[in-house]
C-alpha positions as MATLAB code, in Angstrom:
seq = 'MSASRSHTLFSFGTLLDERVQKTLFGRAVPTTPATLDGYTTRPLQITDEAVIAASGLDVHLTLVRRLGSEVQGAVLHLTDEDLAAADAYEVDDYARRRVLLSSGESAWAYLDAKPLRPAERIVIVGDSIAYGRCDPQGGWAARLAAAHIARNEAAHRVFNLAVPGATLTEADEQTPGLLAPRRPDTVLVAAGINDFALPLTGSHTPGDGPARVADHLDSLAATALSHNARLVVLGPAWVDETRTRDYEGLRFTEARALALRESLQAWCDANHVDHVDLWEPLRGHPELLEDGLHPTPEGHQVLYQRLELLTGHCVAEH';
ca = [
       0.000    0.000    0.000;
       1.393    3.425   -0.976;
       1.975    5.998    1.739;
      -0.632    8.703    2.211;
       0.276   12.016    0.599;
       0.285   15.379    2.347;
      -2.135   18.087    1.226;
      -2.548   21.730    2.124;
      -6.068   23.125    2.406;
      -6.828   26.791    3.015;
      -9.730   27.405    5.367;
     -11.255   30.466    6.986;
     -14.306   28.912    8.584;
     -15.598   25.882   10.417;
     -12.730   23.574    9.380;
     -10.512   25.594   11.740;
     -12.764   24.632   14.669;
     -10.993   21.946   16.718;
     -14.343   20.311   17.505;
     -15.111   19.984   13.793;
     -11.608   18.636   13.119;
     -11.964   15.945   15.780;
     -15.343   14.966   14.335;
     -14.004   14.723   10.772;
     -10.390   13.621   11.237;
     -10.411   12.067   14.695;
      -7.889   14.633   15.925;
      -6.864   18.265   15.707;
      -4.714   18.722   12.595;
      -1.619   20.911   12.155;
      -2.390   24.409   10.826;
      -0.342   27.349    9.599;
      -1.677   30.948    9.393;
      -2.305   32.069    5.791;
      -3.924   34.817    3.761;
      -5.810   34.643    0.472;
      -5.714   37.835   -1.612;
      -8.404   38.899   -4.059;
     -11.297   37.395   -2.113;
     -13.900   38.368    0.431;
     -16.671   36.252    1.981;
     -20.444   36.062    1.989;
     -22.832   33.993    4.159;
     -24.192   30.685    2.861;
     -27.284   29.037    4.360;
     -26.673   25.367    5.203;
     -29.479   22.802    5.208;
     -27.472   19.565    5.529;
     -28.260   18.309    9.041;
     -25.005   16.353    9.392;
     -22.940   19.447    8.548;
     -24.983   21.572   10.953;
     -24.503   18.962   13.673;
     -20.724   18.869   13.124;
     -20.240   22.644   13.010;
     -23.067   23.807   15.273;
     -23.931   26.434   12.637;
     -26.565   26.666    9.926;
     -24.824   29.576    8.176;
     -21.289   29.120    6.855;
     -19.148   31.454    4.730;
     -18.195   31.128    1.081;
     -15.549   32.979   -0.931;
     -16.364   35.754   -3.398;
     -13.858   37.502   -5.669;
     -13.049   41.093   -4.742;
     -10.021   42.890   -6.151;
      -8.017   44.488   -3.330;
      -9.585   42.401   -0.550;
      -8.116   39.538    1.466;
      -9.325   36.695    3.649;
      -7.409   35.701    6.774;
      -7.350   32.005    7.597;
      -5.012   29.085    7.915;
      -3.662   26.154    5.940;
      -4.589   22.714    7.231;
      -2.040   19.948    6.664;
      -4.024   16.851    5.711;
      -3.549   13.264    4.606;
      -5.400   11.661    1.698;
      -7.947   10.318    4.150;
      -8.364   13.714    5.827;
      -8.929   15.424    2.483;
     -11.568   12.856    1.527;
     -13.307   13.472    4.859;
     -13.246   17.226    4.256;
     -14.735   16.712    0.788;
     -17.544   14.658    2.289;
     -18.182   17.345    4.922;
     -18.592   20.199    2.429;
     -22.063   20.559    0.930;
     -22.799   20.622   -2.806;
     -22.598   24.424   -2.842;
     -18.799   24.088   -2.572;
     -16.183   22.684   -4.963;
     -12.533   22.010   -4.110;
     -10.257   24.053   -6.375;
      -6.666   25.333   -6.397;
      -5.893   28.855   -5.147;
      -2.699   30.871   -4.812;
      -2.015   32.097   -1.296;
      -0.436   35.462   -0.498;
       2.771   33.578    0.306;
       2.983   32.419   -3.309;
       2.215   28.807   -2.410;
      -0.779   26.996   -3.856;
      -3.351   25.166   -1.757;
      -6.777   23.625   -2.057;
      -9.771   25.693   -1.020;
     -13.524   25.193   -1.141;
     -14.984   27.676   -3.608;
     -18.494   28.326   -4.876;
     -19.607   25.329   -6.935;
     -21.015   27.727   -9.561;
     -17.746   29.125  -10.936;
     -19.165   32.319  -12.472;
     -21.242   33.372   -9.468;
     -18.298   34.708   -7.412;
     -16.402   36.078  -10.438;
     -15.663   39.742  -11.084;
     -13.137   39.851  -13.936;
     -13.485   37.168  -16.629;
     -11.122   36.477  -19.548;
     -12.308   34.272  -22.440;
      -9.885   32.521  -24.790;
     -10.935   30.210  -27.586;
     -11.807   29.951  -31.261;
     -14.477   31.220  -33.655;
     -17.420   29.934  -31.611;
     -16.256   31.825  -28.510;
     -15.515   34.791  -30.794;
     -19.150   34.770  -31.903;
     -18.932   33.880  -35.576;
     -22.299   33.678  -37.380;
     -24.003   35.849  -34.761;
     -24.212   39.644  -35.266;
     -24.815   39.996  -31.516;
     -21.395   38.531  -30.700;
     -22.352   35.019  -29.638;
     -22.670   33.501  -26.206;
     -19.643   35.439  -24.959;
     -21.210   38.830  -25.713;
     -24.443   37.816  -24.011;
     -22.512   36.624  -20.967;
     -20.517   39.860  -20.885;
     -23.618   42.046  -21.075;
     -25.371   40.225  -18.242;
     -22.255   39.989  -16.060;
     -21.343   43.671  -16.377;
     -24.951   44.783  -15.863;
     -24.945   43.172  -12.413;
     -22.089   45.400  -11.245;
     -20.882   47.994  -13.743;
     -18.224   49.303  -11.380;
     -16.423   46.023  -10.691;
     -17.420   43.447  -13.320;
     -15.434   43.049  -16.523;
     -15.354   40.492  -19.357;
     -12.502   40.377  -21.880;
     -13.203   38.207  -24.920;
      -9.796   37.352  -26.412;
     -11.033   34.487  -28.606;
      -9.529   34.307  -32.111;
     -11.194   32.512  -35.053;
      -9.164   29.474  -36.033;
      -7.317   29.254  -32.714;
      -6.406   25.913  -31.141;
      -5.438   24.978  -27.600;
      -1.811   25.164  -28.734;
      -2.229   28.820  -29.639;
      -4.242   29.564  -26.500;
      -1.476   27.961  -24.454;
       1.178   30.064  -26.193;
      -0.665   33.381  -26.168;
      -2.589   33.445  -22.877;
       0.374   34.072  -20.515;
       1.036   37.445  -22.141;
      -2.620   38.454  -22.137;
      -3.646   38.050  -18.523;
      -1.556   40.473  -16.476;
      -3.056   43.747  -17.832;
      -6.599   42.419  -17.343;
      -6.161   41.093  -13.790;
      -8.621   38.209  -14.226;
     -10.063   36.151  -11.420;
     -11.644   33.665  -13.855;
     -10.309   32.297  -17.167;
     -12.723   30.553  -19.554;
     -10.910   28.328  -22.051;
     -13.217   27.331  -24.919;
     -11.831   24.208  -26.609;
     -13.648   23.832  -29.873;
     -13.785   22.800  -33.484;
     -10.183   23.564  -34.412;
      -8.922   21.091  -31.848;
     -10.414   18.108  -33.657;
     -10.059   19.128  -37.315;
      -8.443   16.740  -39.788;
      -6.977   17.853  -43.124;
      -8.531   16.343  -46.225;
      -5.057   16.049  -47.770;
      -1.589   15.661  -46.288;
      -0.510   14.399  -42.889;
      -0.431   17.637  -40.899;
      -3.215   18.015  -38.347;
      -4.169   21.683  -37.818;
      -5.801   20.965  -34.478;
      -4.294   19.109  -31.559;
      -7.010   16.522  -31.224;
      -7.311   14.619  -27.957;
      -3.683   13.476  -27.814;
      -2.143   16.684  -26.463;
      -5.125   18.095  -24.612;
      -3.739   17.252  -21.180;
      -0.385   18.931  -21.877;
      -1.997   22.182  -22.956;
      -4.539   22.187  -20.137;
      -1.773   21.548  -17.594;
       0.019   24.609  -18.913;
      -3.118   26.782  -19.045;
      -4.014   25.742  -15.500;
      -0.565   26.793  -14.291;
      -0.913   30.124  -16.110;
      -4.332   30.793  -14.581;
      -3.143   29.824  -11.101;
      -0.150   32.152  -11.362;
      -2.716   34.982  -11.533;
      -4.859   33.349   -8.825;
      -7.576   32.932  -11.473;
     -10.032   30.060  -11.567;
      -9.825   27.978  -14.734;
     -13.089   26.926  -16.390;
     -12.893   24.643  -19.460;
     -15.720   24.785  -22.009;
     -16.696   22.565  -24.904;
     -16.724   21.209  -27.389;
     -20.145   21.920  -28.903;
     -22.014   19.282  -30.903;
     -21.350   19.149  -34.649;
     -23.670   18.034  -37.435;
     -21.300   15.676  -39.267;
     -23.608   15.408  -42.273;
     -22.631   18.991  -43.151;
     -18.972   19.093  -42.069;
     -17.164   16.451  -44.101;
     -15.504   18.995  -46.395;
     -15.281   22.393  -44.757;
     -12.631   24.734  -46.164;
     -10.216   21.849  -46.699;
     -10.825   20.318  -43.290;
     -12.894   17.463  -41.942;
     -14.746   17.636  -38.639;
     -16.117   14.314  -37.413;
     -18.386   13.548  -34.497;
     -16.067   10.735  -33.389;
     -13.108   13.095  -32.983;
     -15.312   15.699  -31.327;
     -16.496   13.089  -28.823;
     -12.903   12.015  -28.162;
     -11.989   15.625  -27.415;
     -15.008   15.950  -25.151;
     -14.011   12.844  -23.208;
     -10.418   14.088  -22.898;
     -11.573   17.439  -21.519;
     -13.932   15.822  -19.028;
     -11.310   13.315  -17.853;
      -8.647   15.976  -17.355;
     -11.007   18.290  -15.490;
     -12.240   15.497  -13.218;
      -8.685   14.390  -12.410;
      -7.488   17.926  -11.692;
     -10.557   19.342   -9.903;
     -11.183   21.942  -12.601;
     -14.620   23.124  -13.716;
     -15.793   21.688  -17.047;
     -18.824   23.078  -18.871;
     -20.233   20.635  -21.402;
     -21.516   22.489  -24.463;
     -22.333   19.275  -26.326;
     -25.742   18.421  -24.949;
     -27.439   21.828  -25.386;
     -27.039   21.594  -29.185;
     -27.014   17.829  -29.722;
     -29.602   16.694  -32.216;
     -30.564   20.263  -33.211;
     -29.007   20.899  -36.636;
     -31.239   23.959  -37.034;
     -29.144   25.639  -34.319;
     -25.972   25.332  -36.427;
     -25.336   27.678  -39.341;
     -23.007   25.349  -41.240;
     -22.904   22.220  -39.124;
     -20.173   23.761  -36.948;
     -20.945   27.350  -35.900;
     -24.081   28.088  -33.877;
     -26.757   30.364  -35.259;
     -27.808   33.328  -33.084;
     -30.431   31.001  -31.574;
     -27.724   28.388  -30.986;
     -25.535   30.946  -29.227;
     -28.505   31.869  -27.048;
     -28.865   28.213  -26.043;
     -25.150   28.040  -25.137;
     -25.453   31.278  -23.166;
     -28.332   29.829  -21.180;
     -26.120   26.866  -20.302;
     -23.368   29.195  -19.066;
     -25.759   31.457  -17.204;
     -26.658   28.534  -14.949;
     -23.106   28.803  -13.572;
     -23.808   32.316  -12.316;
     -26.660   31.318  -10.042;
     -28.980   33.673  -11.924;
     -31.968   32.803  -14.074;
     -32.047   33.722  -17.736;
     -35.154   34.215  -19.826;
     -35.427   32.116  -22.954;
     -35.715   33.857  -26.308;
];
């Protein structure tokens, strides 16, 4: 049996309570004072009776992004078994994600399970679908930006840096130089059609396909974390293969799209990163695709509605 690994978990709430620690871990665990920049907190109503019994509280705190703010807490030093117990203790409103502490060290923390709800400054990188091709209104990204900024015009920002034709390779290469001036707290990486394209002639593959997805996502995750930004991976969207067999010298097949989708989901699950599946909202609806690949304005509205669920706000259908 392999030895249990050591994990660091930032906490600012009930996990610092020695009574809670003894209930979850069977002992008080070692802690080190720590600070998390760029966050503040808000109350969260708890309804899980077991969690209320362990903490003695029916209102806990959750983290919200706030440029210039900080949260004082501590890092818990946990084993594999401890971390699993902490995961079981946290309710579904929380998700364990990586954060960058003020010390420069990374640690786990329990963040809002809806990744766009606590966001203030969002950067989008991706290809022509994220760019909004085939939609005069700018696609799902423009709709998301309008709604996000309208909720707080003073603090909320969305920067759509998507480029038609871009692949994960190009996003990986270009994103590090794009983030610093925009000070993002959330980075949306839209992996799409160019990452599963096959040339109709020759051996060169313009997109990466599933084979190198993990390498590029590892790098993008490190880039996002270096800015203490939460990475959210989107896509791919469904394709109508009956209309995409010969598209500008490229072939887009459903089998390769599905392989990319599975690669994205597997990587995100293994690395505790948010994945937003854009496949199902369009699947089986060829009328929502302009050319079998790019959503129509109605298709972009459907994708926006899927993303808006991650904000915790309702969106009216059009």
